[in-house]
MISELUM-303667 format. One record per residue (C-alpha): residue in one letter; residue number from 1; z negated, y negated, x. Coordinates in steps of 0.1 Angstrom, whole numbers, plus 5000, padded with zeros to 4 digits. Layout:
# residues N
SITE A NUM Z Y X
...
END
This chain:
# residues 682
SITE M 1 7677 9381 8623
SITE N 2 7694 9389 8655
SITE N 3 7664 9389 8679
SITE N 4 7686 9400 8708
SITE F 5 7707 9368 8708
SITE D 6 7704 9351 8742
SITE P 7 7717 9315 8740
SITE D 8 7718 9311 8778
SITE K 9 7739 9342 8781
SITE N 10 7760 9330 8752
SITE Y 11 7767 9297 8770
SITE R 12 7779 9315 8801
SITE N 13 7799 9341 8782
SITE S 14 7816 9314 8761
SITE R 15 7826 9295 8792
SITE E 16 7841 9326 8806
SITE S 17 7859 9334 8773
SITE L 18 7878 9302 8777
SITE G 19 7891 9312 8811
SITE Y 20 7873 9281 8824
SITE V 21 7885 9271 8859
SITE P 22 7865 9245 8880
SITE R 23 7884 9214 8887
SITE K 24 7886 9221 8925
SITE E 25 7902 9255 8918
SITE A 26 7927 9244 8892
SITE V 27 7964 9244 8900
SITE P 28 7994 9229 8881
SITE E 29 7999 9263 8864
SITE T 30 7963 9261 8850
SITE Y 31 7973 9230 8830
SITE S 32 8007 9243 8820
SITE E 33 7992 9274 8804
SITE I 34 7969 9253 8782
SITE G 35 7995 9227 8773
SITE F 36 7978 9198 8790
SITE K 37 7992 9163 8782
SITE C 38 7978 9129 8792
SITE G 39 7986 9093 8785
SITE L 40 7970 9061 8799
SITE E 41 7960 9027 8785
SITE I 42 7953 9004 8815
SITE H 43 7935 8972 8807
SITE Q 44 7935 8944 8833
SITE Q 45 7921 8908 8830
SITE L 46 7945 8881 8839
SITE K 47 7935 8854 8864
SITE T 48 7937 8822 8844
SITE Q 49 7917 8790 8842
SITE K 50 7912 8792 8804
SITE K 51 7906 8819 8778
SITE L 52 7935 8832 8757
SITE F 53 7930 8814 8724
SITE C 54 7906 8786 8732
SITE R 55 7901 8762 8761
SITE C 56 7868 8776 8774
SITE P 57 7868 8785 8811
SITE A 58 7877 8821 8820
SITE G 59 7860 8841 8848
SITE I 60 7825 8827 8844
SITE Y 61 7798 8854 8840
SITE Q 62 7762 8851 8829
SITE V 63 7731 8873 8834
SITE P 64 7718 8890 8802
SITE D 65 7687 8868 8798
SITE D 66 7705 8835 8805
SITE Y 67 7718 8821 8772
SITE D 68 7716 8789 8751
SITE A 69 7719 8804 8716
SITE E 70 7720 8836 8696
SITE V 71 7742 8845 8666
SITE V 72 7735 8875 8644
SITE R 73 7762 8893 8625
SITE H 74 7766 8923 8602
SITE M 75 7801 8937 8602
SITE R 76 7820 8950 8572
SITE P 77 7855 8966 8569
SITE T 78 7885 8948 8554
SITE L 79 7917 8961 8540
SITE S 80 7948 8965 8561
SITE E 81 7981 8950 8552
SITE L 82 7989 8983 8534
SITE G 83 7957 8980 8513
SITE E 84 7938 9008 8531
SITE Y 85 7906 9010 8551
SITE D 86 7905 9023 8587
SITE G 87 7883 9054 8591
SITE T 88 7867 9040 8623
SITE A 89 7858 9008 8605
SITE L 90 7841 9027 8577
SITE M 91 7822 9048 8603
SITE E 92 7810 9017 8620
SITE F 93 7800 9001 8587
SITE K 94 7778 9032 8580
SITE T 95 7757 9025 8610
SITE R 96 7742 8993 8595
SITE K 97 7740 8976 8629
SITE N 98 7725 8942 8635
SITE I 99 7748 8926 8660
SITE T 100 7733 8898 8682
SITE Y 101 7755 8876 8704
SITE R 102 7741 8857 8733
SITE L 103 7761 8825 8739
SITE K 104 7762 8802 8769
SITE N 105 7775 8767 8762
SITE Q 106 7795 8768 8795
SITE S 107 7816 8798 8785
SITE A 108 7817 8799 8747
SITE C 109 7827 8777 8718
SITE T 110 7830 8778 8680
SITE Y 111 7862 8799 8682
SITE E 112 7842 8828 8697
SITE V 113 7822 8830 8665
SITE D 114 7852 8825 8642
SITE D 115 7842 8790 8631
SITE T 116 7874 8775 8646
SITE P 117 7910 8786 8642
SITE P 118 7927 8799 8674
SITE F 119 7944 8774 8697
SITE P 120 7980 8782 8708
SITE I 121 7981 8811 8731
SITE N 122 7975 8804 8768
SITE R 123 8010 8801 8782
SITE D 124 7999 8809 8818
SITE A 125 7985 8842 8806
SITE L 126 8017 8849 8786
SITE D 127 8039 8842 8817
SITE I 128 8018 8866 8838
SITE A 129 8022 8893 8811
SITE I 130 8059 8888 8810
SITE E 131 8060 8891 8848
SITE V 132 8042 8925 8846
SITE G 133 8064 8935 8817
SITE L 134 8095 8929 8839
SITE L 135 8079 8949 8868
SITE L 136 8074 8978 8843
SITE K 137 8111 8975 8834
SITE T 138 8102 8969 8797
SITE N 139 8123 8950 8772
SITE I 140 8106 8917 8767
SITE V 141 8104 8908 8730
SITE G 142 8123 8878 8718
SITE E 143 8095 8867 8695
SITE L 144 8058 8872 8700
SITE H 145 8039 8882 8669
SITE I 146 8001 8880 8670
SITE T 147 7982 8906 8650
SITE R 148 7946 8914 8643
SITE K 149 7931 8947 8653
SITE Q 150 7897 8956 8636
SITE Y 151 7867 8962 8658
SITE L 152 7836 8968 8638
SITE D 153 7815 8980 8667
SITE G 154 7805 8943 8671
SITE S 155 7822 8939 8705
SITE I 156 7841 8909 8690
SITE P 157 7822 8885 8667
SITE T 158 7852 8880 8643
SITE G 159 7854 8918 8637
SITE F 160 7889 8918 8650
SITE Q 161 7909 8913 8683
SITE R 162 7940 8892 8685
SITE T 163 7967 8910 8702
SITE A 164 8005 8909 8707
SITE I 165 8032 8931 8721
SITE V 166 8051 8915 8750
SITE G 167 8074 8943 8762
SITE I 168 8084 8978 8751
SITE E 169 8100 9009 8766
SITE G 170 8097 9007 8804
SITE E 171 8090 9031 8832
SITE I 172 8073 9036 8865
SITE P 173 8080 9061 8893
SITE I 174 8054 9085 8908
SITE K 175 8060 9111 8935
SITE N 176 8078 9138 8916
SITE K 177 8088 9122 8882
SITE T 178 8092 9091 8861
SITE I 179 8064 9080 8837
SITE R 180 8076 9063 8805
SITE I 181 8059 9031 8793
SITE I 182 8054 9026 8755
SITE Q 183 8045 8990 8756
SITE L 184 8027 8961 8773
SITE S 185 8005 8939 8752
SITE I 186 7984 8908 8757
SITE E 187 7951 8904 8740
SITE E 188 7917 8888 8742
SITE D 189 7889 8907 8760
SITE S 190 7857 8918 8742
SITE C 191 7820 8910 8747
SITE R 192 7798 8927 8773
SITE E 193 7772 8950 8759
SITE V 194 7736 8943 8769
SITE S 195 7718 8970 8749
SITE D 196 7723 8994 8719
SITE I 197 7691 9008 8705
SITE G 198 7687 9021 8670
SITE H 199 7702 8996 8646
SITE D 200 7702 8967 8670
SITE R 201 7731 8960 8694
SITE V 202 7732 8930 8718
SITE Y 203 7762 8914 8734
SITE M 204 7770 8886 8758
SITE T 205 7800 8865 8750
SITE D 206 7810 8853 8786
SITE R 207 7838 8878 8789
SITE L 208 7849 8874 8753
SITE G 209 7884 8859 8749
SITE M 210 7895 8862 8785
SITE P 211 7932 8871 8787
SITE L 212 7937 8908 8790
SITE M 213 7968 8929 8792
SITE E 214 7972 8965 8782
SITE M 215 7998 8989 8797
SITE V 216 8003 9020 8776
SITE T 217 8022 9051 8788
SITE Y 218 8037 9081 8770
SITE P 219 8018 9114 8774
SITE D 220 8040 9123 8803
SITE M 221 8013 9133 8828
SITE L 222 8010 9171 8828
SITE T 223 7981 9174 8853
SITE P 224 7950 9154 8860
SITE D 225 7963 9145 8894
SITE E 226 7995 9130 8879
SITE A 227 7973 9110 8855
SITE A 228 7953 9095 8885
SITE E 229 7985 9089 8904
SITE A 230 8001 9070 8875
SITE G 231 7968 9050 8870
SITE Q 232 7969 9040 8907
SITE Y 233 8005 9029 8905
SITE L 234 7999 9008 8874
SITE R 235 7969 8991 8891
SITE F 236 7989 8984 8923
SITE L 237 8017 8970 8902
SITE A 238 7994 8946 8884
SITE R 239 7977 8936 8916
SITE S 240 8011 8929 8933
SITE T 241 8014 8897 8912
SITE G 242 7983 8883 8928
SITE K 243 7973 8871 8893
SITE M 244 7947 8896 8883
SITE N 245 7909 8893 8882
SITE T 246 7892 8919 8904
SITE G 247 7857 8933 8905
SITE I 248 7835 8954 8881
SITE G 249 7848 8953 8846
SITE A 250 7880 8934 8854
SITE G 251 7901 8965 8851
SITE R 252 7894 8994 8827
SITE E 253 7912 9026 8818
SITE D 254 7914 9045 8786
SITE V 255 7927 9081 8790
SITE N 256 7943 9101 8761
SITE V 257 7942 9139 8765
SITE S 258 7954 9168 8744
SITE V 259 7961 9206 8748
SITE T 260 7981 9230 8727
SITE G 261 7965 9234 8694
SITE G 262 7942 9203 8700
SITE T 263 7948 9167 8693
SITE R 264 7947 9133 8710
SITE V 265 7912 9124 8722
SITE E 266 7907 9090 8738
SITE I 267 7883 9087 8767
SITE K 268 7872 9050 8768
SITE G 269 7860 9028 8795
SITE V 270 7869 9048 8826
SITE A 271 7856 9024 8853
SITE H 272 7873 9041 8883
SITE I 273 7906 9058 8886
SITE K 274 7890 9084 8908
SITE W 275 7871 9096 8877
SITE I 276 7903 9105 8858
SITE P 277 7910 9140 8872
SITE E 278 7875 9153 8865
SITE L 279 7873 9137 8830
SITE T 280 7907 9149 8819
SITE H 281 7901 9184 8832
SITE N 282 7868 9187 8814
SITE E 283 7882 9172 8782
SITE A 284 7910 9198 8782
SITE F 285 7885 9227 8784
SITE R 286 7863 9210 8758
SITE Q 287 7892 9211 8734
SITE L 288 7898 9248 8742
SITE A 289 7861 9254 8735
SITE L 290 7864 9237 8701
SITE L 291 7895 9257 8692
SITE K 292 7876 9289 8701
SITE I 293 7847 9278 8679
SITE K 294 7872 9273 8651
SITE D 295 7884 9309 8654
SITE I 296 7848 9322 8655
SITE L 297 7839 9303 8623
SITE K 298 7870 9313 8604
SITE G 299 7864 9349 8613
SITE R 300 7830 9347 8597
SITE I 301 7835 9323 8568
SITE N 302 7864 9332 8544
SITE D 303 7864 9299 8525
SITE P 304 7855 9269 8548
SITE S 305 7859 9245 8518
SITE A 306 7830 9262 8501
SITE W 307 7808 9261 8532
SITE K 308 7777 9240 8527
SITE P 309 7746 9235 8549
SITE E 310 7711 9234 8533
SITE H 311 7684 9209 8542
SITE K 312 7647 9206 8534
SITE S 313 7620 9182 8544
SITE F 314 7588 9196 8558
SITE T 315 7556 9185 8574
SITE P 316 7557 9187 8612
SITE N 317 7525 9207 8614
SITE L 318 7546 9236 8602
SITE I 319 7556 9240 8639
SITE P 320 7529 9232 8665
SITE G 321 7540 9207 8691
SITE L 322 7569 9192 8671
SITE C 323 7553 9158 8667
SITE E 324 7548 9155 8705
SITE L 325 7584 9164 8711
SITE A 326 7597 9139 8685
SITE S 327 7576 9110 8695
SITE E 328 7545 9106 8717
SITE E 329 7537 9071 8703
SITE E 330 7541 9070 8665
SITE P 331 7550 9105 8650
SITE D 332 7538 9093 8616
SITE K 333 7568 9070 8612
SITE Y 334 7593 9099 8613
SITE T 335 7605 9121 8585
SITE F 336 7612 9157 8596
SITE T 337 7641 9176 8581
SITE A 338 7654 9211 8587
SITE V 339 7690 9221 8583
SITE N 340 7704 9256 8579
SITE L 341 7739 9261 8591
SITE P 342 7753 9294 8576
SITE G 343 7774 9314 8600
SITE F 344 7767 9291 8630
SITE L 345 7748 9316 8652
SITE G 346 7760 9312 8688
SITE V 347 7780 9280 8680
SITE L 348 7753 9255 8689
SITE S 349 7749 9271 8724
SITE F 350 7787 9275 8728
SITE Y 351 7800 9259 8760
SITE T 352 7819 9226 8756
SITE Q 353 7815 9207 8789
SITE P 354 7797 9213 8821
SITE G 355 7760 9212 8812
SITE K 356 7768 9207 8775
SITE S 357 7772 9228 8744
SITE F 358 7783 9223 8708
SITE A 359 7748 9210 8699
SITE N 360 7755 9180 8720
SITE E 361 7785 9172 8698
SITE I 362 7761 9169 8668
SITE S 363 7732 9151 8687
SITE D 364 7757 9125 8701
SITE R 365 7769 9116 8666
SITE L 366 7734 9113 8653
SITE K 367 7728 9087 8680
SITE V 368 7760 9068 8672
SITE I 369 7763 9070 8634
SITE A 370 7728 9076 8621
SITE C 371 7713 9054 8649
SITE L 372 7687 9081 8658
SITE E 373 7677 9076 8694
SITE K 374 7675 9107 8716
SITE P 375 7658 9131 8715
SITE N 376 7668 9133 8678
SITE M 377 7670 9170 8671
SITE I 378 7663 9205 8683
SITE H 379 7680 9237 8673
SITE S 380 7674 9274 8671
SITE E 381 7694 9282 8703
SITE P 382 7672 9267 8729
SITE W 383 7698 9262 8756
SITE D 384 7711 9226 8751
SITE G 385 7731 9221 8783
SITE E 386 7704 9216 8809
SITE S 387 7695 9240 8837
SITE K 388 7668 9265 8834
SITE E 389 7649 9249 8862
SITE K 390 7642 9219 8840
SITE Y 391 7621 9240 8816
SITE A 392 7591 9263 8820
SITE P 393 7599 9298 8832
SITE D 394 7595 9313 8797
SITE A 395 7617 9286 8781
SITE F 396 7644 9312 8774
SITE A 397 7622 9339 8760
SITE E 398 7640 9357 8732
SITE I 399 7608 9359 8710
SITE G 400 7616 9340 8678
SITE F 401 7642 9317 8693
SITE S 402 7614 9297 8709
SITE R 403 7618 9264 8727
SITE V 404 7592 9254 8753
SITE L 405 7588 9217 8761
SITE N 406 7557 9196 8770
SITE G 407 7537 9228 8771
SITE H 408 7543 9237 8735
SITE Q 409 7563 9267 8723
SITE L 410 7584 9258 8693
SITE D 411 7590 9287 8670
SITE F 412 7618 9286 8645
SITE A 413 7606 9315 8625
SITE P 414 7589 9293 8598
SITE I 415 7622 9274 8594
SITE R 416 7642 9305 8590
SITE E 417 7616 9317 8564
SITE L 418 7619 9283 8546
SITE F 419 7656 9290 8540
SITE K 420 7656 9328 8539
SITE S 421 7682 9325 8566
SITE D 422 7708 9353 8573
SITE A 423 7711 9368 8607
SITE N 424 7742 9347 8616
SITE D 425 7727 9314 8605
SITE A 426 7716 9287 8629
SITE Q 427 7690 9259 8623
SITE I 428 7685 9223 8633
SITE I 429 7654 9202 8630
SITE L 430 7660 9164 8631
SITE W 431 7637 9135 8628
SITE G 432 7638 9098 8623
SITE P 433 7631 9069 8599
SITE E 434 7634 9080 8563
SITE A 435 7662 9054 8557
SITE D 436 7684 9071 8583
SITE I 437 7680 9107 8573
SITE A 438 7706 9107 8545
SITE T 439 7732 9094 8570
SITE A 440 7721 9119 8596
SITE L 441 7725 9148 8571
SITE E 442 7760 9135 8562
SITE T 443 7768 9133 8599
SITE I 444 7757 9169 8607
SITE E 445 7777 9183 8577
SITE E 446 7807 9162 8587
SITE R 447 7807 9174 8623
SITE C 448 7802 9210 8613
SITE R 449 7830 9209 8588
SITE L 450 7852 9194 8615
SITE A 451 7845 9225 8636
SITE F 452 7865 9245 8611
SITE S 453 7896 9224 8620
SITE G 454 7892 9226 8658
SITE V 455 7894 9193 8677
SITE P 456 7886 9161 8658
SITE N 457 7905 9128 8666
SITE E 458 7879 9107 8683
SITE T 459 7871 9082 8710
SITE R 460 7847 9093 8737
SITE K 461 7827 9074 8763
SITE S 462 7831 9084 8800
SITE F 463 7805 9091 8826
SITE S 464 7808 9093 8864
SITE N 465 7799 9131 8864
SITE G 466 7831 9139 8845
SITE T 467 7815 9144 8811
SITE T 468 7819 9124 8779
SITE I 469 7800 9117 8747
SITE F 470 7812 9108 8712
SITE E 471 7817 9070 8707
SITE R 472 7836 9067 8674
SITE A 473 7863 9082 8653
SITE L 474 7898 9075 8667
SITE P 475 7912 9043 8651
SITE G 476 7945 9045 8632
SITE P 477 7972 9021 8622
SITE D 478 7952 9010 8591
SITE R 479 7931 8987 8613
SITE M 480 7961 8964 8621
SITE Y 481 7973 8934 8601
SITE P 482 7990 8901 8608
SITE D 483 7971 8871 8621
SITE T 484 7978 8844 8595
SITE D 485 7964 8817 8618
SITE S 486 7990 8822 8646
SITE P 487 8027 8816 8640
SITE P 488 8054 8836 8658
SITE L 489 8063 8823 8692
SITE S 490 8098 8824 8706
SITE I 491 8103 8837 8741
SITE D 492 8134 8821 8756
SITE E 493 8157 8841 8778
SITE S 494 8156 8813 8803
SITE L 495 8119 8817 8807
SITE I 496 8123 8855 8813
SITE Q 497 8151 8849 8839
SITE G 498 8130 8823 8857
SITE I 499 8101 8847 8860
SITE R 500 8124 8875 8870
SITE K 501 8137 8855 8901
SITE Q 502 8101 8853 8915
SITE L 503 8090 8889 8910
SITE P 504 8071 8905 8939
SITE M 505 8085 8935 8957
SITE D 506 8083 8967 8936
SITE V 507 8053 8989 8944
SITE F 508 8075 9019 8951
SITE E 509 8096 8998 8976
SITE S 510 8064 8985 8992
SITE M 511 8053 9021 8998
SITE K 512 8087 9031 9011
SITE Q 513 8086 9001 9035
SITE M 514 8052 9011 9048
SITE N 515 8064 9046 9054
SITE Q 516 8093 9032 9075
SITE W 517 8067 9012 9094
SITE S 518 8048 9044 9103
SITE I 519 8017 9031 9086
SITE P 520 7993 9060 9077
SITE E 521 7994 9068 9040
SITE D 522 7957 9066 9037
SITE A 523 7960 9029 9044
SITE F 524 7983 9023 9014
SITE P 525 7957 9023 8986
SITE F 526 7935 8996 9002
SITE I 527 7966 8974 9010
SITE L 528 7980 8977 8975
SITE K 529 7947 8975 8957
SITE R 530 7939 8942 8975
SITE N 531 7975 8930 8972
SITE L 532 7977 8927 9010
SITE F 533 8013 8939 9014
SITE P 534 8026 8903 9013
SITE L 535 8002 8894 9042
SITE L 536 8012 8925 9061
SITE E 537 8049 8917 9057
SITE K 538 8043 8880 9067
SITE I 539 8024 8890 9099
SITE I 540 8051 8915 9110
SITE K 541 8079 8890 9102
SITE D 542 8064 8858 9116
SITE F 543 8048 8872 9147
SITE N 544 8069 8903 9154
SITE Q 545 8037 8924 9156
SITE P 546 8038 8962 9159
SITE T 547 8040 8975 9124
SITE R 548 8017 9006 9127
SITE F 549 7990 8986 9145
SITE T 550 7991 8958 9120
SITE G 551 7990 8982 9090
SITE I 552 7960 9000 9105
SITE L 553 7942 8967 9112
SITE I 554 7946 8956 9076
SITE G 555 7945 8990 9057
SITE Q 556 7918 9008 9077
SITE T 557 7899 8985 9100
SITE L 558 7894 8958 9074
SITE K 559 7885 8984 9048
SITE H 560 7858 8998 9070
SITE I 561 7845 8964 9078
SITE E 562 7843 8956 9041
SITE G 563 7821 8986 9036
SITE Q 564 7797 8977 9064
SITE I 565 7794 8939 9065
SITE T 566 7785 8912 9039
SITE P 567 7803 8880 9046
SITE T 568 7783 8847 9046
SITE A 569 7811 8831 9025
SITE P 570 7841 8843 9005
SITE F 571 7866 8859 9030
SITE D 572 7903 8849 9027
SITE P 573 7926 8876 9041
SITE M 574 7949 8848 9054
SITE R 575 7922 8844 9081
SITE I 576 7938 8875 9097
SITE Y 577 7972 8857 9098
SITE H 578 7956 8827 9115
SITE M 579 7936 8849 9139
SITE I 580 7968 8866 9151
SITE D 581 7985 8832 9154
SITE F 582 7955 8821 9176
SITE I 583 7956 8851 9200
SITE I 584 7994 8848 9204
SITE K 585 7991 8811 9213
SITE K 586 7962 8819 9237
SITE K 587 7983 8848 9252
SITE L 588 7956 8874 9245
SITE R 589 7963 8911 9240
SITE K 590 7964 8924 9204
SITE D 591 7936 8949 9211
SITE I 592 7910 8921 9209
SITE L 593 7918 8917 9172
SITE K 594 7896 8948 9164
SITE S 595 7866 8932 9181
SITE M 596 7872 8897 9166
SITE L 597 7878 8909 9130
SITE P 598 7842 8920 9122
SITE V 599 7829 8886 9133
SITE V 600 7857 8867 9115
SITE Y 601 7849 8887 9083
SITE Q 602 7812 8881 9085
SITE Y 603 7815 8844 9094
SITE P 604 7848 8832 9076
SITE K 605 7842 8796 9085
SITE M 606 7836 8801 9123
SITE D 607 7864 8788 9145
SITE F 608 7882 8814 9167
SITE E 609 7870 8800 9200
SITE S 610 7834 8806 9188
SITE V 611 7844 8841 9177
SITE L 612 7856 8848 9213
SITE T 613 7823 8836 9226
SITE T 614 7804 8857 9201
SITE I 615 7821 8889 9212
SITE G 616 7815 8880 9249
SITE Y 617 7852 8875 9258
SITE Q 618 7860 8861 9292
SITE T 619 7894 8855 9308
SITE V 620 7899 8881 9336
SITE E 621 7930 8888 9356
SITE E 622 7946 8922 9354
SITE E 623 7942 8928 9392
SITE E 624 7905 8922 9389
SITE I 625 7902 8949 9362
SITE L 626 7922 8974 9381
SITE E 627 7903 8971 9413
SITE N 628 7872 8984 9395
SITE I 629 7888 9018 9387
SITE P 630 7882 9036 9421
SITE V 631 7846 9024 9422
SITE L 632 7838 9036 9387
SITE I 633 7855 9070 9392
SITE D 634 7834 9076 9423
SITE K 635 7803 9065 9404
SITE F 636 7810 9089 9375
SITE Y 637 7812 9119 9398
SITE E 638 7781 9108 9416
SITE I 639 7759 9105 9384
SITE S 640 7774 9131 9361
SITE K 641 7765 9167 9360
SITE F 642 7798 9175 9345
SITE K 643 7830 9172 9367
SITE D 644 7853 9170 9338
SITE P 645 7883 9147 9345
SITE D 646 7888 9139 9308
SITE A 647 7852 9129 9305
SITE C 648 7856 9107 9336
SITE V 649 7885 9088 9320
SITE L 650 7866 9082 9288
SITE W 651 7835 9070 9307
SITE V 652 7855 9046 9329
SITE M 653 7874 9032 9299
SITE G 654 7840 9026 9282
SITE Q 655 7829 9005 9312
SITE L 656 7862 8985 9315
SITE R 657 7870 8980 9278
SITE P 658 7848 8948 9273
SITE M 659 7865 8932 9303
SITE A 660 7900 8944 9294
SITE Q 661 7901 8936 9257
SITE G 662 7924 8906 9252
SITE N 663 7934 8906 9289
SITE M 664 7952 8939 9294
SITE D 665 7969 8965 9272
SITE L 666 7943 8993 9267
SITE K 667 7968 9021 9266
SITE E 668 7983 9009 9299
SITE L 669 7948 9007 9314
SITE R 670 7940 9042 9302
SITE D 671 7971 9056 9319
SITE K 672 7962 9039 9352
SITE V 673 7927 9053 9350
SITE A 674 7940 9088 9344
SITE A 675 7965 9084 9372
SITE S 676 7938 9073 9396
SITE N 677 7917 9102 9385
SITE G 678 7944 9127 9395
SITE G 679 7961 9134 9362
SITE S 680 7967 9123 9325
SITE N 681 7940 9123 9299
SITE E 682 7954 9138 9267
END
């Protein structure tokens, strides 16, 4: 037994052995050296009145406890058109989940639970998808073929999702390159998850069946920043149609990452594009860590095919404190099993992600596949990815690979004695209902065997801190088969050309135009994300307003107001257009818009005259404003301890601004104040 092994030091050393670079310190060469590649799958709900394959209303959401009926399902895999089973479907079947669906009569029907064949596809949704396909410069298919894609996680009650390819082989520009598009598809959205505990998973069906499009890129992004930039562009492109749902869950990103020697890993459910850089960076180094573990194991074990873990059941009193760790409520309901992993010393505490080690790879799969809720295991290398501060000071004592938790020191010496373990072996203790232990043991062996191959193909769930956890094995082509309920649908060239004539301005051209208008670049994301470029263009064209001022008003001032004020009713951005029309007709100066907009946003139904009253506006002649300047300058020098001319100008402007807004150009007023004060104020 190697009593000098320090798992905490091992974690730090393993991280350094990878040449790990924090995200903020990484440069393009960092990713070039490791062979970083990334592709995107952007999902976006389409704004339609009805769902995709039934006539239930789309866009109606319910709260988790508000439902009219429940349906319980147990999923099983089916053969693909090639007569094979998909590996992901088999994995999901192994979990033996009870799937409960909560239905609301207002937003669900018998189609949702597969008791009614699909209606013809929603043509409004198809038209929107074709429009986006044209914006992506894809080749629109001449005939739409609807297929079924298996989903045995329960997110769709039928066990499959209806989907169809609309366009193939397109492209989008980003700053320094062109990103190729593989395809654009249209499909039905899945359910919303309420809970997933043990063998029971609960969904709501309100989102189910809403029209959803998927934009898929080639793995052309070679840095995390390129991936985020492409994701933003695709989001802006979709929003430019004005036909997308917005809000939480309406748009979701899946990110595919690989490095040299690794394989494609899909990070699912990225809720915000700003998460992409950190997630992809950490996934790249996770794959490097798994490749390093592969080399370590192959250096120790000559014949991986002959490698076999051992397991033995034992009574928990063999290790004092184990029952308390496993369950404070009903320890008697659990079976305790020890597993010996030959040659795995140092692997369980080997760095994989910030705050995580290889042991997390096993524990996550026990949760997903064997349905063992966490905590579900401990191991002989006490560091499990959390900081030392979360444990007692002696938590990392090297005596007997002890683990300290809840005041109990857990000593693995009896477990090593149970197996007569070698010095390079590692051990795991797991617990759970007896019916789940066999699956758990299979899961541990499978994940450890995968370690000999490096990086397994899998789908991982994303978190805001940039880390991920195992979700399921990566689906393959065996889960696809034709939908025999839906005949092929011809897409006429005349329909395509009719949509092409009404396309919005290309996102790249919109950005180029805003640059020409001298609008600050940090205003672009808000304008494009909210699809406010058409409004901006209309204001500038119809009212001949200053381009930079108008862009800042919409892209910066409105954004700030949105973050500070809650409107009393839904705010329509066209109110800004009407507000500008109002001040022009009233012959007010444009500066007053910045004072009016917060009130207009908060009270969208208030008339503009009342808005002026609310902000205290009064009509004042320019001469009356200017005649106050000498008096105020004298007052400043009388009351101020500081005789700074610049401070004087700022103070005087502060006194005159309420009177001047709407009545006089503020820049012109500032110049006059500075001149009266004996010089300019720069």
